[in-house]
LUMNU-810365 format. One record per residue: x, y, z of N, C-alpha, C, CB in turn; residue in one letter; residue number from 1. Coordinates in steps of 0.05 Angstrom, whole numbers. Glycine has a CB too. Layout:
N
SITE     n.u     n.v     n.w    ca.u    ca.v    ca.w     c.u     c.v     c.w    cb.u    cb.v    cb.w  residuo  num
SITE       X       Y       Z       X       Y       Z       X       Y       Z       X       Y       Z        A  NUM
...
***
This chain:
163
SITE     n.u     n.v     n.w    ca.u    ca.v    ca.w     c.u     c.v     c.w    cb.u    cb.v    cb.w  residuo  num
SITE    1707    1428    1571    1711    1433    1543    1738    1422    1534    1708    1463    1537        M    1
SITE    1758    1425    1550    1785    1416    1543    1785    1386    1537    1805    1423    1565        F    2
SITE    1770    1370    1552    1770    1341    1548    1745    1332    1533    1771    1327    1575        H    3
SITE    1735    1348    1515    1713    1340    1497    1687    1337    1512    1720    1314    1484        G    4
SITE    1680    1354    1530    1655    1355    1544    1650    1330    1562    1632    1357    1525        K    5
SITE    1672    1317    1571    1670    1295    1589    1662    1307    1616    1696    1278    1591        V    6
SITE    1644    1294    1630    1635    1304    1656    1659    1304    1676    1611    1288    1667        H    7
SITE    1662    1325    1692    1684    1327    1711    1686    1303    1729    1682    1352    1727        P    8
SITE    1663    1290    1736    1663    1267    1754    1679    1244    1742    1635    1259    1760        R    9
SITE    1681    1243    1715    1694    1221    1701    1723    1227    1695    1679    1215    1676        N   10
SITE    1733    1250    1704    1761    1257    1699    1778    1249    1723    1764    1287    1693        L   11
SITE    1803    1242    1717    1821    1234    1738    1845    1254    1740    1832    1205    1733        A   12
SITE    1864    1247    1757    1886    1264    1762    1901    1272    1736    1906    1251    1782        K   13
SITE    1906    1252    1719    1921    1257    1694    1908    1278    1677    1924    1231    1679        L   14
SITE    1881    1277    1674    1867    1296    1657    1868    1324    1669    1837    1287    1654        E   15
SITE    1865    1326    1695    1866    1353    1708    1894    1364    1705    1858    1351    1738        V   16
SITE    1914    1348    1710    1942    1358    1707    1948    1366    1678    1961    1337    1716        E   17
SITE    1937    1351    1659    1942    1358    1631    1929    1385    1624    1932    1336    1612        S   18
SITE    1905    1390    1635    1892    1415    1631    1908    1438    1643    1863    1415    1643        F   19
SITE    1917    1435    1667    1933    1456    1680    1960    1461    1665    1939    1449    1709        L   20
SITE    1972    1439    1655    1996    1442    1639    1990    1456    1613    2008    1414    1634        T   21
SITE    1968    1450    1601    1959    1463    1576    1957    1494    1580    1932    1452    1566        H   22
SITE    1946    1501    1604    1943    1530    1609    1970    1544    1610    1928    1534    1636        L   23
SITE    1989    1531    1623    2015    1543    1626    2032    1542    1601    2031    1530    1648        A   24
SITE    2032    1519    1587    2050    1516    1564    2038    1526    1538    2057    1486    1561        V   25
SITE    2014    1518    1532    2002    1526    1506    1989    1553    1507    1981    1505    1498        D   26
SITE    1974    1559    1528    1960    1584    1530    1977    1606    1542    1934    1581    1546        R   27
SITE    2000    1598    1555    2019    1616    1567    2006    1636    1587    2033    1632    1545        K   28
SITE    1989    1625    1604    1976    1641    1624    1996    1646    1647    1950    1628    1635        V   29
SITE    1991    1666    1663    2009    1672    1685    2005    1651    1707    2003    1700    1696        T   30
SITE    2025    1648    1725    2021    1629    1747    1997    1635    1764    2046    1629    1764        P   31
SITE    1990    1660    1768    1967    1666    1784    1941    1657    1770    1965    1697    1789        S   32
SITE    1940    1658    1744    1917    1648    1729    1915    1618    1731    1918    1657    1699        T   33
SITE    1937    1605    1729    1938    1575    1731    1929    1567    1759    1966    1564    1724        Q   34
SITE    1939    1581    1779    1932    1575    1807    1902    1580    1812    1949    1591    1827        N   35
SITE    1891    1601    1799    1863    1607    1802    1846    1584    1789    1856    1634    1788        Q   36
SITE    1855    1574    1766    1841    1551    1754    1842    1527    1772    1854    1545    1726        A   37
SITE    1864    1522    1784    1866    1499    1803    1847    1503    1827    1895    1496    1812        L   38
SITE    1847    1527    1837    1829    1533    1860    1799    1529    1852    1833    1562    1870        A   39
SITE    1793    1536    1827    1765    1532    1817    1759    1502    1815    1762    1546    1790        A   40
SITE    1778    1487    1806    1774    1458    1804    1771    1445    1831    1798    1444    1789        L   41
SITE    1787    1454    1850    1785    1443    1878    1757    1450    1889    1807    1455    1896        I   42
SITE    1747    1474    1884    1721    1482    1893    1699    1465    1879    1716    1512    1888        F   43
SITE    1702    1462    1852    1682    1446    1837    1680    1418    1848    1691    1445    1807        L   44
SITE    1702    1405    1851    1701    1377    1860    1691    1375    1889    1728    1364    1857        Y   45
SITE    1701    1392    1907    1694    1389    1935    1666    1400    1942    1715    1404    1952        A   46
SITE    1659    1423    1932    1635    1436    1941    1611    1431    1922    1639    1466    1943        K   47
SITE    1616    1432    1896    1594    1429    1877    1587    1400    1872    1601    1443    1850        V   48
SITE    1607    1384    1865    1602    1356    1859    1603    1338    1884    1623    1346    1839        L   49
SITE    1614    1348    1905    1615    1332    1930    1633    1307    1927    1588    1323    1938        G   50
SITE    1652    1309    1909    1670    1287    1904    1696    1292    1919    1675    1282    1873        V   51
SITE    1705    1273    1935    1730    1275    1950    1753    1266    1932    1729    1259    1976        N   52
SITE    1769    1285    1924    1793    1278    1907    1817    1290    1921    1789    1289    1878        M   53
SITE    1828    1276    1940    1851    1287    1955    1875    1293    1938    1859    1268    1978        P   54
SITE    1878    1280    1915    1901    1285    1898    1901    1313    1887    1901    1264    1876        W   55
SITE    1878    1326    1887    1878    1354    1877    1895    1372    1894    1849    1365    1876        L   56
SITE    1897    1367    1920    1913    1383    1938    1943    1379    1932    1907    1376    1967        D   57
SITE    1950    1356    1919    1978    1350    1914    1987    1360    1887    1982    1321    1915        D   58
SITE    1969    1371    1871    1977    1381    1844    1996    1404    1848    1952    1390    1827        V   59
SITE    2018    1404    1834    2038    1425    1836    2027    1451    1826    2064    1417    1821        V   60
SITE    2029    1472    1843    2020    1498    1835    2043    1513    1822    2010    1514    1860        R   61
SITE    2036    1529    1802    2056    1545    1788    2066    1567    1806    2044    1557    1762        A   62
SITE    2091    1574    1802    2103    1596    1817    2114    1617    1798    2125    1586    1837        T   63
SITE    2115    1641    1806    2127    1663    1790    2157    1659    1791    2118    1691    1800        S   64
SITE    2170    1665    1768    2199    1662    1768    2211    1684    1785    2210    1664    1739        P   65
SITE    2233    1677    1798    2248    1696    1815    2263    1715    1796    2267    1682    1835        M   66
SITE    2260    1740    1800    2274    1760    1784    2297    1771    1801    2255    1783    1774        R   67
SITE    2321    1769    1790    2344    1779    1804    2344    1810    1801    2370    1767    1794        L   68
SITE    2350    1824    1822    2351    1853    1820    2375    1862    1802    2353    1866    1847        P   69
SITE    2371    1883    1788    2393    1894    1772    2409    1912    1790    2382    1909    1746        V   70
SITE    2434    1906    1793    2451    1921    1811    2475    1931    1795    2461    1904    1835        V   71
SITE    2481    1957    1798    2504    1968    1784    2529    1961    1798    2501    1999    1781        L   72
SITE    2551    1957    1783    2577    1952    1795    2587    1979    1806    2597    1940    1774        T   73
SITE    2608    1977    1823    2619    2001    1835    2630    2020    1814    2641    1994    1855        K   74
SITE    2645    2011    1794    2654    2029    1772    2630    2042    1757    2672    2014    1753        P   75
SITE    2609    2027    1753    2586    2039    1739    2573    2061    1756    2565    2017    1733        E   76
SITE    2571    2056    1782    2560    2077    1800    2577    2102    1799    2557    2066    1829        V   77
SITE    2604    2098    1801    2622    2121    1801    2619    2137    1775    2651    2111    1805        L   78
SITE    2617    2123    1752    2614    2137    1726    2587    2152    1726    2615    2116    1703        R   79
SITE    2567    2140    1737    2540    2153    1738    2541    2178    1755    2519    2133    1749        L   80
SITE    2554    2176    1778    2556    2199    1796    2572    2222    1783    2569    2191    1823        I   81
SITE    2593    2215    1768    2609    2235    1754    2592    2251    1734    2632    2222    1740        E   82
SITE    2571    2239    1723    2554    2252    1703    2534    2271    1715    2540    2231    1686        K   83
SITE    2530    2269    1742    2511    2286    1755    2523    2314    1759    2503    2274    1783        V   84
SITE    2507    2334    1756    2516    2362    1760    2528    2365    1788    2493    2382    1756        A   85
SITE    2548    2381    1791    2563    2385    1816    2544    2393    1838    2585    2405    1812        V   86
SITE    2524    2410    1832    2506    2420    1853    2490    2397    1865    2487    2441    1841        A   87
SITE    2484    2376    1851    2468    2354    1861    2485    2329    1869    2448    2346    1840        Q   88
SITE    2510    2330    1864    2527    2307    1868    2528    2297    1897    2556    2313    1859        R   89
SITE    2529    2315    1916    2529    2307    1944    2503    2292    1951    2532    2332    1962        L   90
SITE    2481    2302    1942    2455    2289    1947    2455    2261    1935    2431    2305    1936        V   91
SITE    2465    2258    1911    2465    2232    1898    2484    2213    1913    2474    2234    1868        V   92
SITE    2507    2223    1921    2526    2206    1936    2514    2198    1963    2553    2221    1940        R   93
SITE    2500    2216    1975    2487    2211    2001    2465    2189    1997    2474    2236    2012        L   94
SITE    2450    2191    1975    2430    2170    1970    2443    2143    1965    2413    2178    1945        M   95
SITE    2464    2143    1950    2478    2118    1944    2490    2106    1970    2500    2122    1923        Y   96
SITE    2503    2123    1986    2517    2114    2010    2499    2106    2033    2535    2135    2019        G   97
SITE    2475    2117    2034    2457    2111    2056    2433    2094    2049    2448    2137    2068        T   98
SITE    2427    2093    2023    2403    2078    2015    2377    2096    2016    2399    2054    2031        G   99
SITE    2381    2122    2020    2357    2139    2022    2344    2142    1994    2365    2167    2032        M  100
SITE    2319    2146    1995    2303    2151    1970    2305    2181    1964    2274    2142    1973        R  101
SITE    2296    2189    1940    2299    2217    1931    2286    2236    1951    2287    2220    1904        V  102
SITE    2260    2231    1958    2246    2250    1976    2258    2250    2004    2217    2242    1977        M  103
SITE    2269    2227    2012    2282    2227    2039    2307    2244    2038    2290    2198    2046        E  104
SITE    2321    2244    2016    2346    2259    2015    2340    2289    2012    2363    2250    1991        A  105
SITE    2320    2297    1997    2315    2326    1993    2301    2337    2018    2298    2330    1969        V  106
SITE    2289    2321    2035    2277    2331    2059    2296    2330    2083    2252    2313    2066        R  107
SITE    2320    2321    2079    2340    2319    2101    2345    2347    2112    2366    2306    2090        L  108
SITE    2346    2348    2139    2351    2373    2153    2377    2371    2168    2328    2381    2172        R  109
SITE    2389    2394    2175    2414    2394    2189    2412    2378    2215    2423    2423    2195        V  110
SITE    2390    2381    2229    2387    2368    2255    2384    2338    2252    2363    2379    2270        L  111
SITE    2379    2328    2228    2377    2299    2224    2404    2285    2221    2360    2294    2199        D  112
SITE    2425    2301    2218    2452    2289    2214    2466    2290    2241    2468    2305    2193        V  113
SITE    2474    2267    2251    2488    2264    2276    2517    2254    2271    2473    2245    2296        D  114
SITE    2535    2274    2269    2563    2267    2263    2576    2251    2285    2579    2292    2257        F  115
SITE    2569    2256    2310    2582    2242    2332    2576    2212    2332    2574    2255    2358        S  116
SITE    2552    2205    2325    2545    2176    2324    2547    2164    2296    2517    2172    2336        S  117
SITE    2551    2181    2276    2554    2172    2249    2527    2162    2237    2574    2150    2247        G  118
SITE    2505    2175    2245    2479    2167    2236    2464    2190    2224    2463    2155    2259        L  119
SITE    2445    2183    2206    2426    2202    2195    2398    2193    2202    2430    2205    2163        I  120
SITE    2382    2211    2212    2354    2204    2218    2338    2210    2194    2344    2220    2243        M  121
SITE    2326    2189    2183    2308    2192    2159    2280    2193    2170    2312    2168    2138        V  122
SITE    2267    2216    2166    2240    2220    2177    2219    2217    2155    2238    2248    2190        R  123
SITE    2197    2205    2163    2174    2203    2145    2182    2189    2119    2161    2230    2139        D  124
SITE    2196    2167    2121    2205    2152    2098    2182    2135    2086    2229    2135    2104        G  125
SITE    2190    2115    2071    2170    2097    2059    2153    2085    2081    2184    2075    2042        K  126
SITE    2127    2085    2076    2108    2075    2096    2104    2094    2119    2118    2049    2107        G  127
SITE    2113    2119    2115    2110    2140    2135    2124    2133    2161    2081    2146    2141        R  128
SITE    2147    2119    2158    2162    2110    2182    2188    2125    2183    2167    2080    2181        K  129
SITE    2198    2129    2208    2224    2140    2213    2244    2117    2215    2224    2158    2238        D  130
SITE    2269    2122    2207    2290    2102    2210    2317    2116    2210    2289    2081    2186        R  131
SITE    2337    2101    2217    2364    2112    2218    2380    2099    2195    2378    2106    2245        R  132
SITE    2398    2115    2184    2417    2106    2163    2445    2113    2172    2410    2118    2135        A  133
SITE    2464    2096    2165    2492    2101    2172    2503    2122    2154    2508    2074    2170        I  134
SITE    2516    2141    2166    2529    2163    2151    2556    2153    2140    2533    2188    2169        L  135
SITE    2559    2153    2114    2585    2143    2102    2608    2161    2110    2583    2141    2071        P  136
SITE    2630    2149    2119    2653    2165    2127    2664    2182    2105    2675    2146    2137        L  137
SITE    2662    2173    2080    2672    2188    2057    2657    2214    2052    2672    2171    2032        S  138
SITE    2634    2217    2064    2618    2241    2059    2618    2261    2082    2589    2233    2053        L  139
SITE    2630    2254    2104    2629    2271    2128    2640    2299    2123    2644    2258    2151        I  140
SITE    2664    2301    2112    2676    2328    2108    2660    2344    2088    2705    2325    2097        D  141
SITE    2651    2332    2066    2636    2347    2046    2608    2355    2058    2632    2329    2021        E  142
SITE    2596    2338    2074    2570    2344    2086    2573    2366    2106    2558    2319    2099        L  143
SITE    2595    2366    2122    2600    2387    2141    2603    2414    2127    2624    2381    2159        R  144
SITE    2618    2413    2105    2623    2438    2089    2597    2449    2078    2643    2433    2066        A  145
SITE    2580    2431    2069    2553    2439    2058    2536    2451    2080    2539    2415    2045        Q  146
SITE    2537    2439    2103    2521    2450    2126    2531    2477    2134    2522    2430    2150        I  147
SITE    2558    2481    2135    2569    2507    2142    2561    2528    2121    2600    2505    2144        E  148
SITE    2562    2520    2095    2554    2538    2074    2524    2546    2077    2559    2526    2046        F  149
SITE    2507    2526    2082    2479    2531    2085    2473    2550    2109    2463    2505    2088        S  150
SITE    2487    2546    2131    2483    2563    2154    2492    2591    2148    2499    2552    2179        I  151
SITE    2515    2595    2135    2524    2622    2129    2505    2635    2109    2553    2621    2117        S  152
SITE    2495    2620    2090    2475    2630    2071    2450    2639    2085    2468    2609    2049        Q  153
SITE    2441    2623    2105    2418    2630    2121    2422    2656    2137    2410    2607    2140        H  154
SITE    2446    2659    2148    2453    2683    2163    2452    2707    2145    2480    2680    2177        V  155
SITE    2464    2705    2121    2464    2727    2101    2435    2734    2093    2480    2719    2076        R  156
SITE    2419    2713    2088    2391    2718    2080    2376    2733    2102    2377    2692    2073        D  157
SITE    2380    2725    2127    2366    2738    2149    2375    2767    2152    2371    2722    2175        R  158
SITE    2401    2772    2148    2412    2799    2150    2400    2817    2128    2443    2799    2147        A  159
SITE    2393    2805    2105    2381    2820    2083    2350    2822    2085    2389    2808    2057        E  160
SITE    2339    2811    2106    2311    2813    2111    2294    2790    2100    2301    2838    2099        G  161
SITE    2307    2769    2091    2293    2745    2081    2289    2726    2104    2308    2732    2057        Y  162
SITE    2267    2710    2103    2260    2692    2125    2275    2667    2126    2233    2685    2124        G  163
***
């Protein structure tokens, strides 16, 4: 239809390339749609029409543009952490310093923190896999204090009859 109902057998490389360019430029289709159209043309010529057109394999396929990740600068991260409530600040700093995800951080247990080797064991992370993360030196004292507080809280709770 693009070439005025000319039979595909009578079309050459230039016409096919102009059609694929039209898809990308004028119709603004995604690269995957343009590549699907090219795959359909390759199938049409090779399997349906039985015409050997090796130049079809050389047609340049569209690619998706590379998107650069958005990364905060160190001052931006520090300003962001300052805005977090004090009760959650250690968890946020731990996530930033180790690369842990939210659920990994909130599931962290005392036995997962190894101060002697400077590692944190992240259990059941993304993909249901376990992995190790490096414990940031700047968090060691604060994390130890939090663990001591949690243990003393647990002892108080048990003394009061809570599980």
